[in-house]
N, C-alpha and C positions, 0 to 999 in steps of 0.2 A: 586533214588539215591542208591548207595551201602551202606552197613552198616558201622559203625564207624571203624571196623577193616580194611576194604578196604580203607577207606579214609586215615587212618594213614599209611597204606602201600604205598599208592600213594604219600603221602606227603614226603616220604623219597627219592624220586627221581627215575630216570630210572634204575640205577644200582640195587637198592633194588627190583624193580619190576621184572627185568629179573631173579633175583635169587629166588624170592618168589612165582611167579605166577605158574600156572599149569605146570606140567612136559611137555617137548616137545612132540608134537603129533607124531604119527608114520608116516613114509614117505608115501606120497600118490602116489608116482610113483617111479619106479626103478632108475630114473635119479638122485635121491638125497638121502642123509642120514639126519636124524633128527639132528639138530644142527651141520650140516656139510656144504657141498657146494651144490649149486643149479646152473644149467645152467642159465646164465644171461637172456636168452630170455624167461624163464618161470616166471620171476618176473616182476610185473607191479607196477607203482606208485599208491598211494592211491589218488583218485580224491578229497577226503575231507581233504587232508593234508593242514594245515594252511599256510605252507610255499609255496609261489608262485614265489618268486624271487631267482634265482640262478646266482650269478655273474660269468661272463665269465672268468675273470682272476683267480678267486678262483678255478673254475673247471679245468682250464688248469694247475694250480699249483698242485692241488690234483691229477690229472691224472698222472703228471710226478712223484709224490711221489709214487703212486701206481705201476707204472712201475718199480721203483727201489726197493720198499720194500713190495709190495703187499697190500692187504686190512688188516690193522692192527686190526680194530674193526668190527665185523660182523654186517651185516644189520639185523634188527629185522623185521620179516615178520609174516604173518598169512596165512592160506590156502585161496586160492582164490575161486571164484565162479566156475571155471572150474577145474576139477580134475587134479592134478599134477602141478597146477599153484599157485603162491603166490602173495600176495599183501603186499607192504611195509608198515610197521608201523612207523619205524624210521630208517633214514639212506639213504634217497633218494639222497642226494648229493653224497654220496660215490658210490651209484649204478650208477649214471650218469657219474661220473668220471671214474669208472671201465670200462664202455663201451668205453669211449674215449681212455682209456689206452689199449684197445684191449683184455680185459679179456673175456674168454668164460664162466667162472663160478665165483661165489662169495660166501664167507662164510656167513652163516645165522644162526640166532637163531629163531626158529619157536615157535610161541605162539598161542594158541587157545583163541581168545578174541572177544568180541562183538564190535560193532561200537563205543560205548561210551568209552570203555577202550582204544581202538585203537587211538581215538582222544586225550584222556588224555595223552597217552604215547608220541604221536607226539608233543604235546604242551610242555610237560615236557622236552623232550630232546632238542627241539629247544630253549626253554627259558633258560635252563641251559647252553647251548652253545652260547647263544646270537646270534643265527642264524636267528631269526625272526626280520623283521623290525617292528616298532611300530604298523603299520596298520595291518600287518598279525597277530601279537599277539592279537590285539583288536578283529579282526574278528574271531580268534579261540575261544576266550572267549565268544563272542556273540553266536557262533555256539553251544557251550556247554549249554548256557543258553536257547537258542531257541529250540534245539532239545532234550535236556535231562533234562531240568528243574532245572539246577543248580542255586544257589543263588551266590551273590558275595562272601559271606563268605565261601561257599563250594569251590569255585574256588581258593580262597586264600589258603585254607588248602591243596588242591590237588597239586597246583603248588609250594607251599612253598613261597608264596608272601603275603604281607599284603593286607587286604581288601581295603585299600585306594589306593594301587598300582593298583589293579584290577579296581576299580571305575575310577581312573584317566585315565587308559589305554582305557577303554570303551568309555570315553568321546571323544576320538580322532575321533571316527566314526561320530561325529556330524559335523566335519569340512567339508568345501567345497572340492570337488574333486581335485581342483588345489593344495590345501595345503596337502591333503593326498598324492598326487603324489610327492610333495617335501619331505615328510617323507620317502616314499619308496626309493627315489633316494638318501637319506642321506643329502639333502641340509639343511633340518631343523631337529633339535633334538626333541625328544618327550617333553622335558622340555619346549622348545620354543613353540611348538605347543599347549601345554596345556594352555598357556597364551592367545591363540587366540580363544578359544572355545566360549567365551561370548563377544568377541570384536565386535564393531560396523561394522568395515570394515576389516575382518581378512585377506583377500587377499592382501590388500595394506600394512597392518602391517607386514605380512610375508615377502613381498618384501623389506620393509625397514630394517627388522631384518637381512636379508641376505646381502643386499648391504652395511650396516654399520657395520656388524659383531657384533651386540649387544649381550651382555650376557643375560642369562635368567632373571636376576634381572632387567636389563635395559628394556627388553621386557615387563616384568610385569608392570613396571612404565609407559611405553609408552602406553600400552593397557588401563590402568586406567586413563590416562590423558584425559581431555576434548578435543575434536577435535580442538577447537579454541586456545589451548595452545601447540599444538604439533609442532609449527614452520612450517615445510613443511607438511601441513595438508593433509589428505586423500582427493582425488578428490571429493568424495561425500559430504565431510564436508566443502569444501571451500565456503566462502561467496563471491558473486560477488560484487565488489565495485560499489557504486552508480554512475550513469551517471553524468559527469560534465557538468555544464551549459556553454553556449557559451562565456560568459564573462570570466569565469575562464580559459577556453582553450586559449582565446585570450591573457590573461595576461601571461600564461605559455609561449606562443610563443614569446611575447615581451621580457621577461626576458631571454629566451634561446638565442634570437638573440643578446642581449646586452652582455651576459656572454660567448657566444660561447659553452655553455654546456646545457645538458638536464635539464629542471627544472620541478618539479611537485609541484602543490599546492593542499593541502587537507584541506577542511573546516571541522571543528568539531562544536559541540554544543557551546563550549566556545573557541573562538580563532581558531587556525588552525596551519598548518606547511607548510614551504617551503623547499623542498628538491632539492639540486643541485647535480647532478651525474657527477663524473669525472672518467676517466680511467687511467690517469697517474699522477705522482707527479708534472710534468711540468704544467699540466692543473690546478692543485690545487694551485701551486705557482702563476700562472698568475691570477687566481681568487682573491687570497689574495692581490696582488698588486692593482687590480682594486678597491677592497673594501677599501683600505687604501688611495686612491686618493680623 
């Protein structure tokens, strides 16, 4: 880990980092100036960038804006493995949109940083802009933990979030792939998804949350409810009704023939119940007249 000074510097966000980090490196090739513009073909995305999803509509809109106004905020890069080439630290969406807009060069800020700081910067910028979906954010945090020995407290200080936010975000990685896909697509919110981490049947609960438009509080209550009390229980939790004996089925048929309606008889330990099913009010009226005779 970096020392405390570095952590404090990181905690103040991307703007502070750009202003306080090492001075721009000297140009590695005649084609660019430090903190100037670089031919767009000399820039490549960072394969370790936590952001994986770039919405098509957003790219189209940003490309149109760039055609009209240019790239307002430079892309932050670092020298690449090949001389004269650069790797994106922050701003891949702007770089992609600039290509769509037909730009041949793009303004950059060049920084000489290691893999760890590059990943920190990428996460900080995307989190501050709310550009990462919850799964990408969680994967970025896990990458810093696995590759660079961060603790959850370290991460909270670096990105300017609480430790509980980091812990809750990391828990999303425990969800089944089908639910993580719903998070990526924006069908489920992170708040909804966190209620499913310890649920007995998270995929079914997620489907019900989406179909019924449940709030996070309603989702929490549903997840804590025993399967037998959920009403429309999860398939895995449904209990099969006991097989009815021939006498009971025969009696159901007799009553159905007399009433002209479907009849169900259910025996219980003490007593039982007879259910008569009707589809229209006319059927109910006819049943009432028969019972009154």
